[in-house]
C-alpha positions in Angstrom: -11.6 19.5 1.6 -12.7 15.7 2.0 -15.2 14.5 0.2 -14.9 11.0 2.1 -14.6 10.2 5.8 -12.3 7.8 6.4 -12.1 5.6 9.4 -8.4 4.9 10.9 -8.7 1.5 10.0 -10.0 1.8 6.7 -7.0 0.1 4.7 -6.4 -2.2 7.6 -4.5 -1.6 10.9 -2.3 1.0 12.6 1.5 -0.7 12.2 4.6 0.4 13.3 7.7 -1.5 11.2 9.6 -2.2 13.8 7.2 -3.5 16.7 6.0 -6.5 13.7 7.8 -10.4 13.6 8.7 -10.2 9.8 10.5 -13.2 7.4 12.4 -10.0 5.8 13.0 -6.4 6.1 10.9 -3.8 6.2 11.4 -1.1 4.1 8.6 0.9 4.3 5.1 1.1 3.9 3.0 0.6 0.6 -0.4 0.7 -0.7 -1.6 -3.0 -2.1 -4.7 -3.6 -4.2 -5.5 -6.2 -3.0 -5.8 -9.5 -5.2 -2.8 -7.9 -6.9 0.6 -7.5 -7.2 0.3 -3.8 -7.2 1.4 -0.9 -5.3 0.5 2.5 -5.7 3.4 4.5 -7.1 4.2 7.5 -4.9 4.7 9.8 -7.9 2.0 8.6 -10.8 -0.9 7.9 -8.0 -1.2 4.9 -10.4 -1.5 1.1 -9.8 1.7 -0.4 -11.3 3.3 -3.8 -10.6 5.4 -5.3 -8.0 8.4 -5.6 -10.6 8.0 -2.3 -12.6 11.3 -0.5 -13.1 9.5 3.3 -12.2 7.8 1.9 -9.4 8.3 4.3 -6.0 6.2 2.2 -4.1 7.8 2.1 -0.8 6.1 5.5 1.9 8.0 6.5 5.1 5.4 6.2 7.3 2.0 4.8 7.4 0.3 8.6 7.8 2.0 8.8 4.5 0.0 5.9 2.9 -3.1 6.1 4.6 -3.1 9.7 2.7 -2.5 8.3 -1.0 -5.1 5.8 -0.3 -7.3 7.8 0.6 -5.9 10.2 -2.2 -6.6 7.3 -4.4 -10.3 6.0 -3.0 -11.7 9.8 -3.4 -10.5 10.6 -6.9 -11.7 6.4 -8.0 -14.2 5.0 -6.1 -17.7 5.9 -6.4 -18.6 5.4 -2.2 -15.3 5.0 -0.2 -16.6 1.0 0.8 -16.0 -0.3 -2.8 -11.9 0.2 -2.1 -9.7 -3.1 -2.8 -6.3 -1.3 -1.1 -4.6 -2.2 2.1 -1.0 -0.8 3.5 0.6 -3.4 3.9 4.4 -4.1 5.4 7.0 -3.9 1.9 10.5 -4.0 0.8 12.7 -4.4 -1.7 15.7 -6.4 -2.7 18.6 -4.5 -4.1 20.1 -6.7 -6.4 16.7 -7.6 -8.4 16.4 -4.2 -8.1 12.2 -4.7 -7.2 9.8 -4.0 -4.2 8.7 -7.0 -2.4 5.3 -7.7 -0.7 6.7 -9.2 2.5 2.9 -10.9 2.9 2.5 -11.5 -0.8 -0.8 -11.0 -2.9 -3.4 -10.1 0.0 -6.4 -11.2 -1.0 -10.3 -9.6 -0.1 -11.6 -12.6 1.7 -10.2 -14.4 4.3 
């Protein structure tokens, strides 16, 4: 049972990777902590820097990323509004063996 009720756009608007005109090819969906270069690791549930060698930060679907973000907020926040998370398209550089923030570090404030 969920502790919080999350809106459909709690972590940004839903999107399909195939529909986005991106400067780099995406490899999946990621949960980014705003104002940082960290992504939610699928295995540990912790936020790790994109350069961390063990990071598994790509989710196959928006729904998987959304569910993981919900779990993190429920475990770490007193209210659902206090999170600073966004679901973003992300890439992976095979040569450098690291994740790529296609939009860069997103900020909490415009």
